[in-house]
N, C-alpha and C positions, 0 to 999 in steps of 0.2 A: 776703513770699515765698509761692510757691504750694505748697499742700499737698493731699494726697488723704486723705480720711478716711471712716470708716464711722460711721454713727449710726442706730440703729433699723432695722438691716438694710439700710440704703442707703448707696452709696458716692458721694461727691461731691467736688468741689474747693473749696478755700477760700483765703483770704489770711491767713497768719499774722500776728497783731499780738503779737509776743513780749512787748513791754513791759506789755501789759494782760492777758496770759495768755489771749488770746481768738482766735477764728478768725472771719472774716467770710465768710459763705456766698456762693459763687458759683453762679449758676444758668446752665445752658447749657454747651456744649461749648467748652473753652478752645482747642481746636485749629481750631475753625470761625470764626475771627475775620473771614474774608473774606465769609462768607455768613450767619452767625447769631451776631453778636458776643455773647459771654457777658456776663452782667450782674452787677456787684457789688451784692448786695442790702444792705439796712440791718440785716439779721439778723446777730447776733453770738452765738457759742456759747462757753461756758467750755472751755478744753482738757481739763478733766477729764470732760467729757460726751461726748467723741469718742474714737475709736481711730484712731491714725494708720496709714495704709497706705503702701506704696511710693508715691512721688509721681507716678509714671506707670505704665502698664500696656503695656509694649512688645510688639510682635510678634516682636522679636528684639533681642538684645544683641550689638553688634558690638565685639570686644575687640582691642586693639592690644598686641602683645607687644614687650618690649624697646625702649621709647620714652623711657627716661631714661638718659642717658649713664652714671650711677653704677651703675644696676642692671645694665646691660650689662657694665660692668667687674666688678661683683660676681659675675656668672655666667660670667665668662671668655669672653664671646662678643663677636665683632666688631660694630661699629655696623651696623645694617641700612641697605641703600641705598634701601629704600622701606618703608612701613609694613607690619608683619607682622600679618595679620588672622586671627581665629578668631572662632567664634560660641558663644554661650551660649544655650540655648533659654529661652523665656519662663518656663518652669516653674521656673528657678533663682531667680527674683526674689522676694524677701520685703521687708517693710518695717521701719522701726525698732522694735527690741525683739523682733521675731520671731526665734526662734533658728536658728542654723546647725546642722544635723544631721550629726554625724559618722558617715559610713557605715562599716559593717563591712567593706566591701570595701577600705578603705585603712588603712594604719598611719602615714601621714605627711601630715597635713593642714596646709596653709599659708594664710596671709593675704596679701593684697596690696592695700593701701589705694590708692584712685584717684580722680580727678576725673572725673565722668561728664557727657557732653553729652546733653541731651534735645532731640530734633528737633521742630520746630514744624509743619511742613508737608511734603508729598511732596517728597522731594529725589532728583533723578536727574541724573547728570553736572553737578553744581554746580561752578562755579569757585571756588577759594579766596577770590578777591576779593569773591564774592557769599555766602560761607558764613554770615555773621551774619544774613542774612535768613531763614535756615532753622533757626536755633537758638532754641528757646524759652527755655532757661536751662541751669543746671548744678546738680548735686547730688553728694553723697558716695556712694562705692560701695566694696565689698569684693569683690574677685575671689578667691574661695575655690578652692583647688587641691588635689587629691589628687596630691601630688608624686611619690609612688612609682608611681602609674599613669601619670602624664604621662611618666615616664622609660621605663617598661616597654613602654608602648604605641607610643611613637615618634611619636604625634600627640596632640592635646589634648582631643578631644571628650569622651571619658569622664571624664578627669581634672578637666575644668572644668564638666561638665554635670549634676551631680547636683542634685536638688532642694535649694533653700535656699542655693545657692552663689553668689548674687548679691544681698546685701543692698543696698538703695537707700534714700536719704533723708538728712535728715528732710524736706527741702523742696527746691523748685526756685527757684534764685535768677537771675531774669532780668537782663539787661543787666550782667552781671558783667565786670569787667575781668580777663580770664583770663590775661594774659601773665606774670604774677608773683604767683601765689597760693602761700601757705604751706600745705602739706599734712602733718599730723601724725597717725601711727597709733600707738595705745596698746594694750598687752595687760596686763590687770590693773593698769592705771594707769601702767605703765612705757612711756616712749617707746621705740618700735622703728623708726619711720620719721619723718624730719623733713626736708623738702625744699621746693623751690619749682617751680612749673610753668615757670620760666625754663629749667630743665634739659632740657625736652622736646626730643627730636630732631626730631620732626615736630609743627609747631604745630597748634592747634586748626583754623584754616581749611584747612590742608593735609590733615588727617585727614578732614574732611567731604568734600573734593574726592576723596581717594583711595577712600573707602568707596563714595561715590555713583556713582563711575565703574564700580564693580563691581555693585552692587545697589541697588535702590530703597529709599530709606528712607521709612518711614510715620510720620505723626504719633504721637509718643510713643515712638518707637524711641530706643535708647540707644546711645552710643558710649563705651566705656571707653578712657581715654587713655593707659593704661600706669601702671606702679607705679615708684616710686623704690627705692633701695637699702634694705636692712633687712628684706626679707621673711623670714618665719620660721615656726616651728611653732606649731600650736594643739592645746590638749588639751581634753578634755571638762571642762566647768566654767569654762573661761576667759571673761572679758569682754573684748571688743574694740571700740575706737572709732576712728572717723576724723574728724578735725576739719579743715575747709578754711575758710580765710579767706573771709569774706563769705557763707558758706552756713550753717555751724553744725557740729553733731556728730551723727553716726550712731553709735549703740551698740547692740550686740547681744551674744549669749553662745552658747557651744557646748554642745550636749546630745548624748547618745548616741542611736544609733538604737535603736528598740524592736524 
């Protein structure tokens, strides 16, 4: 699986070899496979010598609201007739272990565990049948939400847009069979969400088509595919993790704003 890491002040991509607790160094741009194919070097680094970063550095994060049937029922809302899109700024993105900061402007912080699509190459007006050609792979995500601000504002930009409100990681799994993946969210070790992507209202290819019909997706951009039922509150000191079959576990924690 593809990771992004920092070592000696430099950020690079690598290939995670979990069984050996090592990372194989990748030289070159993983997104420029057509013009300058990245090289898998022979150099291997122990995991304890690197710092994991978010596995991609998106120009934008496009989120899909109400895309699981059970979550729509949980919220008491009718199923949408087309994907409901909103944006998170790139400054919301943090990597594994980097904390979620609980802003002083909210009193009701919520988690939403999600499967994230990472885009491989520029995508504009892509048909669903061609979507897989534009997907680099998939990673775990947490869509953090200031629920009270979401309700009071009547729109979602502020509630979803605080710094640290989009943890991503730990790695990008390419060529994943995404039709029926188990996704489990835990808070302090207790299971809060446990579902499958087979419950998605709009499929992965349909989402790529819908989003790219509106905006051009750049290499490294992310689409969050929605959250299942079981969303709930986070408090300062909580540990939260999202585990997705075939990808791994993204773990972080909540700290207070200084």
